[in-house]
C-alpha positions as CSV (number, residue, x, y, z in Angstrom):
1,L,4.2,-68.8,13.8
2,P,1.6,-71.0,12.1
3,N,4.3,-73.5,10.7
4,V,7.7,-73.9,12.4
5,Q,9.0,-76.1,9.4
6,P,8.2,-73.9,6.4
7,F,9.7,-74.7,3.0
8,A,11.9,-72.3,0.9
9,A,9.7,-69.6,-0.9
10,E,6.8,-70.0,1.5
11,R,4.9,-67.0,2.9
12,I,4.1,-67.0,6.7
13,D,2.6,-64.7,9.0
14,I,4.3,-63.8,12.4
15,S,1.4,-63.3,14.8
16,L,1.6,-61.7,18.3
17,Q,-0.8,-63.7,20.5
18,I,-1.7,-61.7,23.5
19,G,-2.8,-63.7,26.5
20,S,-3.9,-67.3,26.4
21,A,-7.0,-69.4,27.5
22,D,-5.5,-70.1,31.0
23,M,-3.9,-66.6,31.4
24,P,-5.9,-63.8,29.9
25,V,-4.9,-60.3,30.0
26,G,-6.7,-57.8,31.8
27,N,-7.4,-53.9,31.2
28,L,-4.9,-53.9,28.3
29,F,-4.7,-50.5,26.4
30,G,-1.6,-50.6,24.7
31,L,2.0,-52.2,24.3
32,G,5.1,-51.9,22.5
33,F,8.0,-54.3,22.2
34,E,11.0,-55.5,20.2
35,L,10.9,-58.6,17.9
36,R,14.3,-59.9,17.4
37,Y,15.4,-62.6,15.1
38,S,18.7,-64.5,15.1
39,D,19.3,-64.7,11.2
40,G,17.7,-62.9,8.5
41,R,19.8,-64.0,5.4
42,Y,16.8,-65.8,3.8
43,L,13.8,-63.7,5.3
44,E,12.1,-61.4,3.0
45,F,10.0,-59.0,5.2
46,A,7.0,-57.1,3.9
47,D,7.3,-53.3,4.4
48,P,6.8,-52.7,8.5
49,S,3.8,-50.6,7.5
50,D,2.1,-53.7,6.2
51,A,1.9,-55.1,9.7
52,L,-1.8,-55.5,10.3
53,P,-3.7,-55.1,13.6
54,G,-5.3,-58.4,14.8
55,D,-8.6,-59.0,16.5
56,F,-7.5,-58.0,19.8
57,L,-7.6,-54.3,21.0
58,Q,-10.0,-53.7,18.1
59,P,-11.7,-51.4,17.0
60,D,-9.7,-48.3,16.1
61,V,-6.2,-49.0,16.9
62,Y,-3.0,-47.1,16.2
63,T,0.1,-49.1,15.2
64,F,3.8,-48.2,14.9
65,T,6.4,-50.3,13.2
66,R,10.1,-49.8,12.5
67,H,12.5,-52.3,11.1
68,E,16.3,-52.2,11.4
69,P,17.4,-55.1,9.3
70,E,21.2,-54.4,10.4
71,N,20.4,-55.1,13.9
72,R,17.8,-57.8,13.2
73,V,15.0,-56.2,15.1
74,F,11.5,-54.8,14.7
75,Y,10.1,-52.2,16.9
76,L,6.4,-52.7,17.2
77,A,3.7,-51.0,19.2
78,I,-0.2,-51.1,19.2
79,S,-2.7,-49.0,21.1
80,R,-6.3,-48.2,21.5
81,K,-7.4,-44.7,20.7
82,R,-7.7,-42.2,23.5
83,G,-10.8,-42.5,25.6
84,A,-11.2,-46.2,24.9
85,S,-11.5,-48.6,27.7
86,G,-9.0,-51.4,28.3
87,Q,-9.4,-55.0,26.6
88,D,-9.8,-58.2,28.5
89,G,-9.2,-61.8,27.4
90,T,-7.0,-63.0,24.6
91,G,-6.6,-62.6,20.8
92,T,-3.9,-61.5,18.2
93,G,-2.4,-58.2,18.5
94,L,-0.3,-57.7,15.4
95,I,0.3,-59.7,12.2
96,L,3.7,-59.3,10.4
97,P,4.0,-61.1,6.9
98,V,7.1,-62.6,6.0
99,R,8.4,-64.7,3.1
100,I,11.2,-67.5,3.3
101,S,13.6,-66.8,0.4
102,P,13.7,-69.2,-2.5
103,E,17.4,-69.6,-1.9
104,A,16.9,-70.8,1.6
105,P,18.6,-74.3,2.0
106,P,16.7,-77.0,3.8
107,G,17.9,-77.2,7.6
108,W,18.4,-73.3,7.8
109,Q,17.1,-71.9,10.9
110,T,16.2,-68.5,12.6
111,C,14.6,-67.9,15.8
112,F,12.2,-65.1,17.2
113,A,12.2,-63.6,20.5
114,I,10.2,-60.7,22.1
115,S,11.9,-58.4,24.5
116,N,11.7,-55.0,26.2
117,V,7.9,-55.2,26.3
118,I,6.0,-52.2,27.9
119,A,2.2,-52.7,28.5
120,N,-0.1,-50.2,30.0
121,D,-3.8,-49.7,30.9
122,P,-6.0,-46.8,29.9
123,D,-4.7,-44.7,32.7
124,G,-1.1,-45.1,31.6
125,A,-0.2,-47.4,34.4
126,A,2.2,-50.3,33.7
127,L,0.9,-53.7,33.6
128,P,3.1,-56.7,34.3
129,V,4.4,-58.7,31.2
130,D,5.5,-62.2,30.5
131,A,7.1,-61.9,26.9
132,G,6.7,-65.8,26.4
133,P,9.4,-68.2,25.0
134,A,11.4,-67.7,21.8
135,V,9.9,-69.5,18.6
136,C,12.2,-71.1,15.8
137,L,11.6,-72.0,12.4
138,Q,13.6,-74.4,10.2
139,V,13.2,-74.6,6.5
140,S,12.3,-78.0,5.4
141,E,12.1,-80.0,2.1
142,P,8.5,-79.8,0.6
143,Q,6.8,-83.1,1.0
144,I,4.6,-83.7,-2.0
145,E,3.3,-87.0,-2.9
146,V,2.4,-87.9,-6.7
147,L,-0.1,-90.7,-6.4
148,P,-1.3,-93.0,-8.0
149,N,1.4,-93.5,-10.7
150,P,1.0,-94.7,-13.2
151,I,-2.7,-93.9,-13.9
152,T,-5.4,-95.6,-16.1
153,P,-7.7,-92.7,-17.2
154,N,-10.5,-94.9,-18.5
155,D,-13.3,-93.4,-16.3
156,D,-13.6,-96.6,-14.3
157,G,-13.3,-94.9,-11.1
158,Y,-9.8,-96.6,-10.2
159,N,-6.6,-94.8,-10.8
160,D,-8.2,-92.3,-13.3
161,A,-6.0,-89.4,-12.1
162,V,-2.8,-88.5,-10.4
163,V,-3.0,-86.2,-7.3
164,F,-0.2,-84.0,-6.3
165,R,-0.6,-84.2,-2.5
166,R,0.9,-81.8,0.0
167,D,0.0,-80.6,3.6
168,G,-1.9,-77.3,3.2
169,G,-2.6,-78.2,-0.4
170,I,-0.8,-76.8,-3.6
171,P,-0.1,-72.9,-3.2
172,A,-2.2,-70.9,-5.9
173,D,1.1,-69.6,-7.3
174,W,2.6,-72.8,-7.9
175,R,2.6,-74.1,-11.5
176,I,2.3,-77.8,-12.5
177,T,3.5,-78.6,-16.0
178,I,2.9,-81.8,-17.8
179,M,5.0,-82.7,-20.8
180,E,5.9,-85.2,-23.4
181,R,9.4,-86.6,-23.1
182,S,10.2,-84.4,-25.9
183,G,9.5,-81.4,-23.8
184,N,6.2,-80.6,-25.6
185,I,3.8,-79.2,-23.0
186,I,0.5,-80.9,-22.9
187,R,-1.2,-79.7,-19.6
188,R,-0.8,-76.6,-17.3
189,L,-2.3,-76.8,-13.8
190,S,-2.3,-73.5,-11.7
191,N,-4.3,-71.7,-9.1
192,G,-4.0,-74.7,-6.6
193,A,-5.1,-77.4,-9.1
194,D,-3.7,-80.6,-7.9
195,R,-4.8,-83.4,-10.3
196,W,-4.1,-84.7,-13.8
197,D,-6.6,-86.9,-15.4
198,G,-4.4,-88.0,-18.5
199,R,-5.8,-85.2,-20.6
200,D,-4.2,-82.1,-22.6
201,D,-5.3,-78.7,-22.1
202,N,-7.9,-79.5,-24.9
203,G,-9.4,-82.3,-23.1
204,R,-7.9,-85.1,-25.1
205,V,-6.9,-88.2,-23.5
206,Q,-3.3,-89.0,-24.0
207,L,-1.6,-92.2,-25.2
208,P,-0.2,-94.7,-22.9
209,G,3.5,-93.8,-22.2
210,V,5.9,-92.0,-19.9
211,Y,5.3,-88.2,-19.3
212,L,7.2,-85.6,-17.4
213,Y,6.1,-83.2,-14.7
214,V,7.6,-80.1,-13.1
215,I,6.2,-78.2,-10.2
216,R,7.6,-74.6,-10.0
217,D,7.2,-71.7,-7.7
218,G,8.2,-68.6,-9.9
219,E,11.2,-69.8,-11.6
220,R,12.2,-72.3,-8.7
221,V,11.8,-75.9,-9.4
222,V,10.0,-77.3,-6.4
223,K,9.8,-81.0,-7.5
224,Q,10.0,-82.9,-10.9
225,G,9.6,-86.5,-11.9
226,V,8.0,-88.9,-14.4
227,L,4.3,-90.0,-14.9
228,G,3.0,-93.2,-16.5
229,I,-0.3,-93.8,-18.4
230,I,-1.1,-97.4,-19.0
231,R,-4.3,-99.1,-20.4
């Protein structure tokens, strides 16, 4: 898992890492396993057929996936094509997209564990396997800094724009709306834009005063607050 503390509504990729730098695999042709998770209430899995083969065992691999949500388990397998040689080294075997539900509360946790692994070489002989440890994720509050605040948009190079800072950047599907206190929208930021320079959508600098901002992911409000412009 690339991030063991995602926020609600975040998309993550569950990646199966085969081997490691200090323990590479040798002569691997294919493997099958079960991926079990402890709590699926706030997990939104892609269709199992959307599981993607990683860079390892390529090129020309077969994949098999089946999901039993009632049992909280994925059955997954990946294999090279008949006649191919075994692979040595380390890499990503499978990538399974998953999204944390927008309703997931901060602190909610689920754990993933691999079990019942079967690995074989090109002759069909079994290879020894260490399934590795379980990995858990826990939903966290999105940490977003809104600085500087207030701003002085006079093009002197100091505090000319407010930046919405978040580790990993602002996701492309988030929307940041800047409004007057009356609710009149003056600026919309999207596609990962994270700066407001005190201007409206037509490029006009706004008057000194207090403004509102709302950050949304779809219909979910991620964060909201006030911004100030001073001269």
